[in-house]
mmJSON file of the N, C-alpha and C atoms, coordinates in Angstrom:
{"data_MODEL":{"atom_site":{
"group_PDB":["ATOM","ATOM","ATOM","ATOM","ATOM","ATOM","ATOM","ATOM","ATOM","ATOM","ATOM","ATOM","ATOM","ATOM","ATOM","ATOM","ATOM","ATOM","ATOM","ATOM","ATOM","ATOM","ATOM","ATOM","ATOM","ATOM","ATOM","ATOM","ATOM","ATOM","ATOM","ATOM","ATOM","ATOM","ATOM","ATOM","ATOM","ATOM","ATOM","ATOM","ATOM","ATOM","ATOM","ATOM","ATOM","ATOM","ATOM","ATOM","ATOM","ATOM","ATOM","ATOM","ATOM","ATOM","ATOM","ATOM","ATOM","ATOM","ATOM","ATOM","ATOM","ATOM","ATOM","ATOM","ATOM","ATOM","ATOM","ATOM","ATOM","ATOM","ATOM","ATOM","ATOM","ATOM","ATOM","ATOM","ATOM","ATOM","ATOM","ATOM","ATOM","ATOM","ATOM","ATOM","ATOM","ATOM","ATOM","ATOM","ATOM","ATOM","ATOM","ATOM","ATOM","ATOM","ATOM","ATOM","ATOM","ATOM","ATOM","ATOM","ATOM","ATOM","ATOM","ATOM","ATOM","ATOM","ATOM","ATOM","ATOM","ATOM","ATOM","ATOM","ATOM","ATOM","ATOM","ATOM","ATOM","ATOM","ATOM","ATOM","ATOM","ATOM","ATOM","ATOM","ATOM","ATOM","ATOM","ATOM","ATOM","ATOM","ATOM","ATOM","ATOM","ATOM","ATOM","ATOM","ATOM","ATOM","ATOM","ATOM","ATOM","ATOM","ATOM","ATOM","ATOM","ATOM","ATOM","ATOM","ATOM","ATOM","ATOM","ATOM","ATOM","ATOM","ATOM","ATOM","ATOM","ATOM","ATOM","ATOM","ATOM","ATOM","ATOM","ATOM","ATOM","ATOM","ATOM","ATOM","ATOM","ATOM","ATOM","ATOM","ATOM","ATOM","ATOM","ATOM","ATOM","ATOM","ATOM","ATOM","ATOM","ATOM","ATOM","ATOM","ATOM","ATOM","ATOM","ATOM","ATOM","ATOM","ATOM","ATOM","ATOM","ATOM","ATOM","ATOM","ATOM","ATOM","ATOM","ATOM","ATOM","ATOM","ATOM","ATOM","ATOM","ATOM","ATOM","ATOM","ATOM","ATOM","ATOM","ATOM","ATOM","ATOM","ATOM","ATOM","ATOM","ATOM","ATOM","ATOM","ATOM","ATOM","ATOM","ATOM","ATOM"],
"id":[1,2,3,4,5,6,7,8,9,10,11,12,13,14,15,16,17,18,19,20,21,22,23,24,25,26,27,28,29,30,31,32,33,34,35,36,37,38,39,40,41,42,43,44,45,46,47,48,49,50,51,52,53,54,55,56,57,58,59,60,61,62,63,64,65,66,67,68,69,70,71,72,73,74,75,76,77,78,79,80,81,82,83,84,85,86,87,88,89,90,91,92,93,94,95,96,97,98,99,100,101,102,103,104,105,106,107,108,109,110,111,112,113,114,115,116,117,118,119,120,121,122,123,124,125,126,127,128,129,130,131,132,133,134,135,136,137,138,139,140,141,142,143,144,145,146,147,148,149,150,151,152,153,154,155,156,157,158,159,160,161,162,163,164,165,166,167,168,169,170,171,172,173,174,175,176,177,178,179,180,181,182,183,184,185,186,187,188,189,190,191,192,193,194,195,196,197,198,199,200,201,202,203,204,205,206,207,208,209,210,211,212,213,214,215,216,217,218,219,220,221,222,223,224,225],
"type_symbol":["N","C","C","N","C","C","N","C","C","N","C","C","N","C","C","N","C","C","N","C","C","N","C","C","N","C","C","N","C","C","N","C","C","N","C","C","N","C","C","N","C","C","N","C","C","N","C","C","N","C","C","N","C","C","N","C","C","N","C","C","N","C","C","N","C","C","N","C","C","N","C","C","N","C","C","N","C","C","N","C","C","N","C","C","N","C","C","N","C","C","N","C","C","N","C","C","N","C","C","N","C","C","N","C","C","N","C","C","N","C","C","N","C","C","N","C","C","N","C","C","N","C","C","N","C","C","N","C","C","N","C","C","N","C","C","N","C","C","N","C","C","N","C","C","N","C","C","N","C","C","N","C","C","N","C","C","N","C","C","N","C","C","N","C","C","N","C","C","N","C","C","N","C","C","N","C","C","N","C","C","N","C","C","N","C","C","N","C","C","N","C","C","N","C","C","N","C","C","N","C","C","N","C","C","N","C","C","N","C","C","N","C","C","N","C","C","N","C","C","N","C","C","N","C","C"],
"label_atom_id":["N","CA","C","N","CA","C","N","CA","C","N","CA","C","N","CA","C","N","CA","C","N","CA","C","N","CA","C","N","CA","C","N","CA","C","N","CA","C","N","CA","C","N","CA","C","N","CA","C","N","CA","C","N","CA","C","N","CA","C","N","CA","C","N","CA","C","N","CA","C","N","CA","C","N","CA","C","N","CA","C","N","CA","C","N","CA","C","N","CA","C","N","CA","C","N","CA","C","N","CA","C","N","CA","C","N","CA","C","N","CA","C","N","CA","C","N","CA","C","N","CA","C","N","CA","C","N","CA","C","N","CA","C","N","CA","C","N","CA","C","N","CA","C","N","CA","C","N","CA","C","N","CA","C","N","CA","C","N","CA","C","N","CA","C","N","CA","C","N","CA","C","N","CA","C","N","CA","C","N","CA","C","N","CA","C","N","CA","C","N","CA","C","N","CA","C","N","CA","C","N","CA","C","N","CA","C","N","CA","C","N","CA","C","N","CA","C","N","CA","C","N","CA","C","N","CA","C","N","CA","C","N","CA","C","N","CA","C","N","CA","C","N","CA","C","N","CA","C","N","CA","C","N","CA","C","N","CA","C","N","CA","C"],
"label_alt_id":[null,null,null,null,null,null,null,null,null,null,null,null,null,null,null,null,null,null,null,null,null,null,null,null,null,null,null,null,null,null,null,null,null,null,null,null,null,null,null,null,null,null,null,null,null,null,null,null,null,null,null,null,null,null,null,null,null,null,null,null,null,null,null,null,null,null,null,null,null,null,null,null,null,null,null,null,null,null,null,null,null,null,null,null,null,null,null,null,null,null,null,null,null,null,null,null,null,null,null,null,null,null,null,null,null,null,null,null,null,null,null,null,null,null,null,null,null,null,null,null,null,null,null,null,null,null,null,null,null,null,null,null,null,null,null,null,null,null,null,null,null,null,null,null,null,null,null,null,null,null,null,null,null,null,null,null,null,null,null,null,null,null,null,null,null,null,null,null,null,null,null,null,null,null,null,null,null,null,null,null,null,null,null,null,null,null,null,null,null,null,null,null,null,null,null,null,null,null,null,null,null,null,null,null,null,null,null,null,null,null,null,null,null,null,null,null,null,null,null,null,null,null,null,null,null],
"label_comp_id":["MET","MET","MET","ILE","ILE","ILE","VAL","VAL","VAL","SER","SER","SER","VAL","VAL","VAL","ALA","ALA","ALA","PHE","PHE","PHE","TYR","TYR","TYR","PRO","PRO","PRO","THR","THR","THR","TYR","TYR","TYR","ALA","ALA","ALA","VAL","VAL","VAL","LEU","LEU","LEU","TRP","TRP","TRP","ALA","ALA","ALA","PHE","PHE","PHE","PHE","PHE","PHE","THR","THR","THR","ALA","ALA","ALA","ARG","ARG","ARG","TYR","TYR","TYR","PHE","PHE","PHE","THR","THR","THR","SER","SER","SER","ASN","ASN","ASN","ALA","ALA","ALA","ILE","ILE","ILE","TYR","TYR","TYR","SER","SER","SER","LEU","LEU","LEU","VAL","VAL","VAL","GLY","GLY","GLY","GLY","GLY","GLY","TRP","TRP","TRP","ILE","ILE","ILE","PHE","PHE","PHE","VAL","VAL","VAL","VAL","VAL","VAL","SER","SER","SER","LEU","LEU","LEU","CYS","CYS","CYS","LEU","LEU","LEU","LEU","LEU","LEU","ILE","ILE","ILE","PHE","PHE","PHE","SER","SER","SER","LEU","LEU","LEU","GLY","GLY","GLY","LEU","LEU","LEU","LEU","LEU","LEU","GLY","GLY","GLY","GLY","GLY","GLY","TYR","TYR","TYR","LEU","LEU","LEU","SER","SER","SER","ASN","ASN","ASN","ARG","ARG","ARG","VAL","VAL","VAL","ILE","ILE","ILE","PHE","PHE","PHE","LYS","LYS","LYS","ARG","ARG","ARG","LEU","LEU","LEU","LYS","LYS","LYS","ASN","ASN","ASN","VAL","VAL","VAL","ASP","ASP","ASP","ASP","ASP","ASP","SER","SER","SER","LYS","LYS","LYS","PRO","PRO","PRO","ARG","ARG","ARG","ASN","ASN","ASN","ILE","ILE","ILE"],
"label_asym_id":["A","A","A","A","A","A","A","A","A","A","A","A","A","A","A","A","A","A","A","A","A","A","A","A","A","A","A","A","A","A","A","A","A","A","A","A","A","A","A","A","A","A","A","A","A","A","A","A","A","A","A","A","A","A","A","A","A","A","A","A","A","A","A","A","A","A","A","A","A","A","A","A","A","A","A","A","A","A","A","A","A","A","A","A","A","A","A","A","A","A","A","A","A","A","A","A","A","A","A","A","A","A","A","A","A","A","A","A","A","A","A","A","A","A","A","A","A","A","A","A","A","A","A","A","A","A","A","A","A","A","A","A","A","A","A","A","A","A","A","A","A","A","A","A","A","A","A","A","A","A","A","A","A","A","A","A","A","A","A","A","A","A","A","A","A","A","A","A","A","A","A","A","A","A","A","A","A","A","A","A","A","A","A","A","A","A","A","A","A","A","A","A","A","A","A","A","A","A","A","A","A","A","A","A","A","A","A","A","A","A","A","A","A","A","A","A","A","A","A","A","A","A","A","A","A"],
"label_entity_id":["1","1","1","1","1","1","1","1","1","1","1","1","1","1","1","1","1","1","1","1","1","1","1","1","1","1","1","1","1","1","1","1","1","1","1","1","1","1","1","1","1","1","1","1","1","1","1","1","1","1","1","1","1","1","1","1","1","1","1","1","1","1","1","1","1","1","1","1","1","1","1","1","1","1","1","1","1","1","1","1","1","1","1","1","1","1","1","1","1","1","1","1","1","1","1","1","1","1","1","1","1","1","1","1","1","1","1","1","1","1","1","1","1","1","1","1","1","1","1","1","1","1","1","1","1","1","1","1","1","1","1","1","1","1","1","1","1","1","1","1","1","1","1","1","1","1","1","1","1","1","1","1","1","1","1","1","1","1","1","1","1","1","1","1","1","1","1","1","1","1","1","1","1","1","1","1","1","1","1","1","1","1","1","1","1","1","1","1","1","1","1","1","1","1","1","1","1","1","1","1","1","1","1","1","1","1","1","1","1","1","1","1","1","1","1","1","1","1","1","1","1","1","1","1","1"],
"label_seq_id":[1,1,1,2,2,2,3,3,3,4,4,4,5,5,5,6,6,6,7,7,7,8,8,8,9,9,9,10,10,10,11,11,11,12,12,12,13,13,13,14,14,14,15,15,15,16,16,16,17,17,17,18,18,18,19,19,19,20,20,20,21,21,21,22,22,22,23,23,23,24,24,24,25,25,25,26,26,26,27,27,27,28,28,28,29,29,29,30,30,30,31,31,31,32,32,32,33,33,33,34,34,34,35,35,35,36,36,36,37,37,37,38,38,38,39,39,39,40,40,40,41,41,41,42,42,42,43,43,43,44,44,44,45,45,45,46,46,46,47,47,47,48,48,48,49,49,49,50,50,50,51,51,51,52,52,52,53,53,53,54,54,54,55,55,55,56,56,56,57,57,57,58,58,58,59,59,59,60,60,60,61,61,61,62,62,62,63,63,63,64,64,64,65,65,65,66,66,66,67,67,67,68,68,68,69,69,69,70,70,70,71,71,71,72,72,72,73,73,73,74,74,74,75,75,75],
"pdbx_PDB_ins_code":[null,null,null,null,null,null,null,null,null,null,null,null,null,null,null,null,null,null,null,null,null,null,null,null,null,null,null,null,null,null,null,null,null,null,null,null,null,null,null,null,null,null,null,null,null,null,null,null,null,null,null,null,null,null,null,null,null,null,null,null,null,null,null,null,null,null,null,null,null,null,null,null,null,null,null,null,null,null,null,null,null,null,null,null,null,null,null,null,null,null,null,null,null,null,null,null,null,null,null,null,null,null,null,null,null,null,null,null,null,null,null,null,null,null,null,null,null,null,null,null,null,null,null,null,null,null,null,null,null,null,null,null,null,null,null,null,null,null,null,null,null,null,null,null,null,null,null,null,null,null,null,null,null,null,null,null,null,null,null,null,null,null,null,null,null,null,null,null,null,null,null,null,null,null,null,null,null,null,null,null,null,null,null,null,null,null,null,null,null,null,null,null,null,null,null,null,null,null,null,null,null,null,null,null,null,null,null,null,null,null,null,null,null,null,null,null,null,null,null,null,null,null,null,null,null],
"Cartn_x":[84.044,85.339,85.196,84.271,84.079,83.544,82.67,82.096,83.174,84.131,85.2,86.083,86.237,86.997,86.285,84.969,84.193,84.025,84.036,83.781,84.954,86.168,87.339,87.448,87.388,87.482,86.282,85.106,83.929,84.104,84.604,84.86,85.923,86.934,87.991,87.449,86.566,85.977,85.086,84.268,83.41,84.24,85.28,86.137,86.827,87.251,87.886,86.908,85.662,84.674,84.358,84.237,83.925,85.071,86.31,87.434,87.605,87.375,87.453,86.362,85.194,84.099,84.423,85.034,85.36,86.467,87.533,88.677,88.464,87.633,87.435,86.134,85.451,84.181,83.178,83.051,82.035,82.334,83.516,83.816,83.982,84.785,84.985,83.736,83.07,81.875,80.793,80.634,79.607,79.989,81.284,81.708,81.459,81.488,81.36,79.943,78.94,77.574,76.667,77.139,76.275,76.19,75.207,75.043,74.669,73.955,73.553,74.789,75.738,76.968,77.784,77.883,78.671,78.063,76.745,76.081,76.188,75.981,76.089,77.521,78.5,79.896,80.218,79.726,79.977,79.286,78.084,77.406,78.166,78.681,79.472,80.747,81.446,82.682,82.397,81.32,80.976,80.611,79.831,79.447,80.652,81.547,82.76,83.664,83.694,84.461,83.888,82.551,81.917,82.218,82.117,82.405,83.865,84.777,86.193,86.53,85.93,86.156,85.626,84.449,83.854,84.693,85.092,85.878,87.256,87.903,89.219,89.114,88.038,87.822,87.688,86.958,86.799,88.107,88.831,90.051,91.175,91.402,92.535,92.371,91.194,91.026,91.029,90.573,90.639,92.09,92.889,94.302,95.075,94.751,95.451,95.112,93.909,93.518,94.279,94.649,95.338,96.856,97.394,98.844,99.335,100.358,100.98,102.319,102.462,103.669,104.884,104.688,105.827,106.577,105.932,106.587,107.302,108.499,109.189,108.5,108.503,107.871,108.933,108.703,109.579,109.096,109.97,109.586,110.27],
"Cartn_y":[161.536,162.159,163.655,164.011,165.412,166.197,165.581,166.263,166.525,165.616,165.837,167.017,167.263,168.432,169.714,169.709,170.891,170.997,169.876,169.887,170.453,170.161,170.572,172.091,172.898,174.347,174.92,174.329,174.781,174.51,173.35,172.995,173.913,174.26,175.144,176.538,177.052,178.369,178.333,177.301,177.189,177.082,176.291,176.13,177.446,178.202,179.497,180.474,180.479,181.37,180.968,179.673,179.229,179.523,179.301,179.591,181.093,181.882,183.337,183.829,183.24,183.628,183.233,182.086,181.622,182.464,182.726,183.433,184.939,185.518,186.969,187.349,186.411,186.655,187.372,186.904,187.361,188.738,189.292,190.617,190.577,189.667,189.569,189.018,188.101,187.495,188.537,189.476,190.498,191.493,191.68,192.569,191.965,190.655,189.985,190.083,189.971,190.077,188.994,188.143,187.142,185.847,185.046,183.71,183.74,184.765,184.829,184.934,185.755,185.887,184.602,183.978,182.75,181.64,181.486,180.43,180.716,181.961,182.272,182.101,182.468,182.262,180.776,179.97,178.529,177.89,178.35,177.834,178.207,179.415,179.829,179.002,178.813,178.029,176.577,176.013,174.624,174.458,175.396,175.272,175.444,176.369,176.508,175.285,174.682,173.455,172.293,172.2,171.153,171.35,172.579,172.866,172.562,172.989,172.716,171.243,170.526,169.09,168.333,168.733,168.081,168.329,169.578,169.892,169.241,169.251,168.614,167.106,166.526,165.089,164.724,165.525,165.255,165.455,166.518,166.841,165.875,165.615,164.782,163.348,162.764,161.377,161.248,162.265,162.225,162.286,163.123,163.225,161.977,161.383,160.172,158.987,158.966,157.873,157.944,159.137,159.314,159.22,159.006,158.925,157.568,157.604,156.379,156.226,155.161,154.969,154.586,154.142,153.733,154.934,156.093,157.28,158.032,158.525,159.334,160.693,161.185,162.476,163.494,164.711,165.815,166.321,166.242,166.684,167.985],
"Cartn_z":[92.634,92.547,92.242,91.38,91.026,92.217,93.001,94.162,95.212,95.335,96.312,95.923,94.628,94.173,94.585,94.529,94.912,96.423,97.124,98.564,99.357,98.948,99.727,99.889,98.814,99.032,99.779,99.586,100.327,101.809,102.148,103.543,104.144,103.359,103.85,104.157,103.313,103.56,104.789,104.916,106.1,107.372,107.337,108.513,108.86,107.854,108.107,108.747,108.292,108.892,110.324,110.571,111.933,112.898,112.46,113.353,113.559,112.511,112.676,113.62,113.523,114.419,115.857,116.05,117.396,118.027,117.268,117.837,117.964,117.118,117.167,117.853,118.406,119.106,118.216,116.992,116.053,115.456,115.647,115.1,113.581,113.084,111.637,110.962,111.615,111.036,110.81,111.717,111.543,110.455,110.2,109.125,107.749,107.65,106.36,105.815,106.636,106.15,106.668,107.517,108.129,107.345,107.734,107.155,105.684,105.246,103.833,102.942,103.34,102.562,102.587,103.744,103.868,103.022,103.085,102.311,100.818,100.402,98.977,98.474,99.299,98.915,98.791,99.719,99.66,98.458,98.129,96.937,95.666,95.62,94.463,94.345,95.445,95.434,95.072,95.615,95.317,93.846,93.288,91.879,90.958,91.278,90.467,90.603,91.782,91.968,91.18,91.151,90.336,88.86,88.398,86.996,86.66,87.508,87.272,87.346,88.292,88.397,87.197,86.721,85.555,84.305,84.099,82.903,82.936,84.088,84.164,84.018,84.512,84.354,82.88,82.134,80.704,79.953,80.247,79.502,79.841,81.121,81.526,81.046,81.222,80.796,79.284,78.57,77.111,76.65,77.298,76.923,77.317,78.466,78.883,77.992,77.463,76.582,75.26,74.833,73.558,73.665,74.852,75.032,74.552,73.73,73.24,73.958,74.729,75.531,74.694,73.457,72.641,72.064,72.001,71.458,72.576,72.295,73.319,73.46,74.687,74.955,75.326,74.928,75.335,76.678,77.658,79.005,79.314],
"occupancy":[1.0,1.0,1.0,1.0,1.0,1.0,1.0,1.0,1.0,1.0,1.0,1.0,1.0,1.0,1.0,1.0,1.0,1.0,1.0,1.0,1.0,1.0,1.0,1.0,1.0,1.0,1.0,1.0,1.0,1.0,1.0,1.0,1.0,1.0,1.0,1.0,1.0,1.0,1.0,1.0,1.0,1.0,1.0,1.0,1.0,1.0,1.0,1.0,1.0,1.0,1.0,1.0,1.0,1.0,1.0,1.0,1.0,1.0,1.0,1.0,1.0,1.0,1.0,1.0,1.0,1.0,1.0,1.0,1.0,1.0,1.0,1.0,1.0,1.0,1.0,1.0,1.0,1.0,1.0,1.0,1.0,1.0,1.0,1.0,1.0,1.0,1.0,1.0,1.0,1.0,1.0,1.0,1.0,1.0,1.0,1.0,1.0,1.0,1.0,1.0,1.0,1.0,1.0,1.0,1.0,1.0,1.0,1.0,1.0,1.0,1.0,1.0,1.0,1.0,1.0,1.0,1.0,1.0,1.0,1.0,1.0,1.0,1.0,1.0,1.0,1.0,1.0,1.0,1.0,1.0,1.0,1.0,1.0,1.0,1.0,1.0,1.0,1.0,1.0,1.0,1.0,1.0,1.0,1.0,1.0,1.0,1.0,1.0,1.0,1.0,1.0,1.0,1.0,1.0,1.0,1.0,1.0,1.0,1.0,1.0,1.0,1.0,1.0,1.0,1.0,1.0,1.0,1.0,1.0,1.0,1.0,1.0,1.0,1.0,1.0,1.0,1.0,1.0,1.0,1.0,1.0,1.0,1.0,1.0,1.0,1.0,1.0,1.0,1.0,1.0,1.0,1.0,1.0,1.0,1.0,1.0,1.0,1.0,1.0,1.0,1.0,1.0,1.0,1.0,1.0,1.0,1.0,1.0,1.0,1.0,1.0,1.0,1.0,1.0,1.0,1.0,1.0,1.0,1.0,1.0,1.0,1.0,1.0,1.0,1.0],
"B_iso_or_equiv":[0.0,0.0,0.0,0.0,0.0,0.0,0.0,0.0,0.0,0.0,0.0,0.0,0.0,0.0,0.0,0.0,0.0,0.0,0.0,0.0,0.0,0.0,0.0,0.0,0.0,0.0,0.0,0.0,0.0,0.0,0.0,0.0,0.0,0.0,0.0,0.0,0.0,0.0,0.0,0.0,0.0,0.0,0.0,0.0,0.0,0.0,0.0,0.0,0.0,0.0,0.0,0.0,0.0,0.0,0.0,0.0,0.0,0.0,0.0,0.0,0.0,0.0,0.0,0.0,0.0,0.0,0.0,0.0,0.0,0.0,0.0,0.0,0.0,0.0,0.0,0.0,0.0,0.0,0.0,0.0,0.0,0.0,0.0,0.0,0.0,0.0,0.0,0.0,0.0,0.0,0.0,0.0,0.0,0.0,0.0,0.0,0.0,0.0,0.0,0.0,0.0,0.0,0.0,0.0,0.0,0.0,0.0,0.0,0.0,0.0,0.0,0.0,0.0,0.0,0.0,0.0,0.0,0.0,0.0,0.0,0.0,0.0,0.0,0.0,0.0,0.0,0.0,0.0,0.0,0.0,0.0,0.0,0.0,0.0,0.0,0.0,0.0,0.0,0.0,0.0,0.0,0.0,0.0,0.0,0.0,0.0,0.0,0.0,0.0,0.0,0.0,0.0,0.0,0.0,0.0,0.0,0.0,0.0,0.0,0.0,0.0,0.0,0.0,0.0,0.0,0.0,0.0,0.0,0.0,0.0,0.0,0.0,0.0,0.0,0.0,0.0,0.0,0.0,0.0,0.0,0.0,0.0,0.0,0.0,0.0,0.0,0.0,0.0,0.0,0.0,0.0,0.0,0.0,0.0,0.0,0.0,0.0,0.0,0.0,0.0,0.0,0.0,0.0,0.0,0.0,0.0,0.0,0.0,0.0,0.0,0.0,0.0,0.0,0.0,0.0,0.0,0.0,0.0,0.0,0.0,0.0,0.0,0.0,0.0,0.0],
"pdbx_formal_charge":[null,null,null,null,null,null,null,null,null,null,null,null,null,null,null,null,null,null,null,null,null,null,null,null,null,null,null,null,null,null,null,null,null,null,null,null,null,null,null,null,null,null,null,null,null,null,null,null,null,null,null,null,null,null,null,null,null,null,null,null,null,null,null,null,null,null,null,null,null,null,null,null,null,null,null,null,null,null,null,null,null,null,null,null,null,null,null,null,null,null,null,null,null,null,null,null,null,null,null,null,null,null,null,null,null,null,null,null,null,null,null,null,null,null,null,null,null,null,null,null,null,null,null,null,null,null,null,null,null,null,null,null,null,null,null,null,null,null,null,null,null,null,null,null,null,null,null,null,null,null,null,null,null,null,null,null,null,null,null,null,null,null,null,null,null,null,null,null,null,null,null,null,null,null,null,null,null,null,null,null,null,null,null,null,null,null,null,null,null,null,null,null,null,null,null,null,null,null,null,null,null,null,null,null,null,null,null,null,null,null,null,null,null,null,null,null,null,null,null,null,null,null,null,null,null],
"auth_seq_id":[1,1,1,2,2,2,3,3,3,4,4,4,5,5,5,6,6,6,7,7,7,8,8,8,9,9,9,10,10,10,11,11,11,12,12,12,13,13,13,14,14,14,15,15,15,16,16,16,17,17,17,18,18,18,19,19,19,20,20,20,21,21,21,22,22,22,23,23,23,24,24,24,25,25,25,26,26,26,27,27,27,28,28,28,29,29,29,30,30,30,31,31,31,32,32,32,33,33,33,34,34,34,35,35,35,36,36,36,37,37,37,38,38,38,39,39,39,40,40,40,41,41,41,42,42,42,43,43,43,44,44,44,45,45,45,46,46,46,47,47,47,48,48,48,49,49,49,50,50,50,51,51,51,52,52,52,53,53,53,54,54,54,55,55,55,56,56,56,57,57,57,58,58,58,59,59,59,60,60,60,61,61,61,62,62,62,63,63,63,64,64,64,65,65,65,66,66,66,67,67,67,68,68,68,69,69,69,70,70,70,71,71,71,72,72,72,73,73,73,74,74,74,75,75,75],
"auth_comp_id":["MET","MET","MET","ILE","ILE","ILE","VAL","VAL","VAL","SER","SER","SER","VAL","VAL","VAL","ALA","ALA","ALA","PHE","PHE","PHE","TYR","TYR","TYR","PRO","PRO","PRO","THR","THR","THR","TYR","TYR","TYR","ALA","ALA","ALA","VAL","VAL","VAL","LEU","LEU","LEU","TRP","TRP","TRP","ALA","ALA","ALA","PHE","PHE","PHE","PHE","PHE","PHE","THR","THR","THR","ALA","ALA","ALA","ARG","ARG","ARG","TYR","TYR","TYR","PHE","PHE","PHE","THR","THR","THR","SER","SER","SER","ASN","ASN","ASN","ALA","ALA","ALA","ILE","ILE","ILE","TYR","TYR","TYR","SER","SER","SER","LEU","LEU","LEU","VAL","VAL","VAL","GLY","GLY","GLY","GLY","GLY","GLY","TRP","TRP","TRP","ILE","ILE","ILE","PHE","PHE","PHE","VAL","VAL","VAL","VAL","VAL","VAL","SER","SER","SER","LEU","LEU","LEU","CYS","CYS","CYS","LEU","LEU","LEU","LEU","LEU","LEU","ILE","ILE","ILE","PHE","PHE","PHE","SER","SER","SER","LEU","LEU","LEU","GLY","GLY","GLY","LEU","LEU","LEU","LEU","LEU","LEU","GLY","GLY","GLY","GLY","GLY","GLY","TYR","TYR","TYR","LEU","LEU","LEU","SER","SER","SER","ASN","ASN","ASN","ARG","ARG","ARG","VAL","VAL","VAL","ILE","ILE","ILE","PHE","PHE","PHE","LYS","LYS","LYS","ARG","ARG","ARG","LEU","LEU","LEU","LYS","LYS","LYS","ASN","ASN","ASN","VAL","VAL","VAL","ASP","ASP","ASP","ASP","ASP","ASP","SER","SER","SER","LYS","LYS","LYS","PRO","PRO","PRO","ARG","ARG","ARG","ASN","ASN","ASN","ILE","ILE","ILE"],
"auth_asym_id":["A","A","A","A","A","A","A","A","A","A","A","A","A","A","A","A","A","A","A","A","A","A","A","A","A","A","A","A","A","A","A","A","A","A","A","A","A","A","A","A","A","A","A","A","A","A","A","A","A","A","A","A","A","A","A","A","A","A","A","A","A","A","A","A","A","A","A","A","A","A","A","A","A","A","A","A","A","A","A","A","A","A","A","A","A","A","A","A","A","A","A","A","A","A","A","A","A","A","A","A","A","A","A","A","A","A","A","A","A","A","A","A","A","A","A","A","A","A","A","A","A","A","A","A","A","A","A","A","A","A","A","A","A","A","A","A","A","A","A","A","A","A","A","A","A","A","A","A","A","A","A","A","A","A","A","A","A","A","A","A","A","A","A","A","A","A","A","A","A","A","A","A","A","A","A","A","A","A","A","A","A","A","A","A","A","A","A","A","A","A","A","A","A","A","A","A","A","A","A","A","A","A","A","A","A","A","A","A","A","A","A","A","A","A","A","A","A","A","A","A","A","A","A","A","A"],
"auth_atom_id":["N","CA","C","N","CA","C","N","CA","C","N","CA","C","N","CA","C","N","CA","C","N","CA","C","N","CA","C","N","CA","C","N","CA","C","N","CA","C","N","CA","C","N","CA","C","N","CA","C","N","CA","C","N","CA","C","N","CA","C","N","CA","C","N","CA","C","N","CA","C","N","CA","C","N","CA","C","N","CA","C","N","CA","C","N","CA","C","N","CA","C","N","CA","C","N","CA","C","N","CA","C","N","CA","C","N","CA","C","N","CA","C","N","CA","C","N","CA","C","N","CA","C","N","CA","C","N","CA","C","N","CA","C","N","CA","C","N","CA","C","N","CA","C","N","CA","C","N","CA","C","N","CA","C","N","CA","C","N","CA","C","N","CA","C","N","CA","C","N","CA","C","N","CA","C","N","CA","C","N","CA","C","N","CA","C","N","CA","C","N","CA","C","N","CA","C","N","CA","C","N","CA","C","N","CA","C","N","CA","C","N","CA","C","N","CA","C","N","CA","C","N","CA","C","N","CA","C","N","CA","C","N","CA","C","N","CA","C","N","CA","C","N","CA","C","N","CA","C","N","CA","C","N","CA","C","N","CA","C","N","CA","C"],
"pdbx_PDB_model_num":[1,1,1,1,1,1,1,1,1,1,1,1,1,1,1,1,1,1,1,1,1,1,1,1,1,1,1,1,1,1,1,1,1,1,1,1,1,1,1,1,1,1,1,1,1,1,1,1,1,1,1,1,1,1,1,1,1,1,1,1,1,1,1,1,1,1,1,1,1,1,1,1,1,1,1,1,1,1,1,1,1,1,1,1,1,1,1,1,1,1,1,1,1,1,1,1,1,1,1,1,1,1,1,1,1,1,1,1,1,1,1,1,1,1,1,1,1,1,1,1,1,1,1,1,1,1,1,1,1,1,1,1,1,1,1,1,1,1,1,1,1,1,1,1,1,1,1,1,1,1,1,1,1,1,1,1,1,1,1,1,1,1,1,1,1,1,1,1,1,1,1,1,1,1,1,1,1,1,1,1,1,1,1,1,1,1,1,1,1,1,1,1,1,1,1,1,1,1,1,1,1,1,1,1,1,1,1,1,1,1,1,1,1,1,1,1,1,1,1,1,1,1,1,1,1]
}}}
């Protein structure tokens, strides 16, 4: 589940680069810096997604475990 949180934005960035490269005939892709930039950007996005997924998994399930349904909540 945590990997899927990190995979989605990485896939979106890769898909955006591939479609931009296809539609612009490599004009925008060459301005960005090539494959090294794309791979490093995807690794950064994937690692931040893993970190965010892990932290939210710990926080959300800890908070849900402490919820008492018998008490009224202020919404």
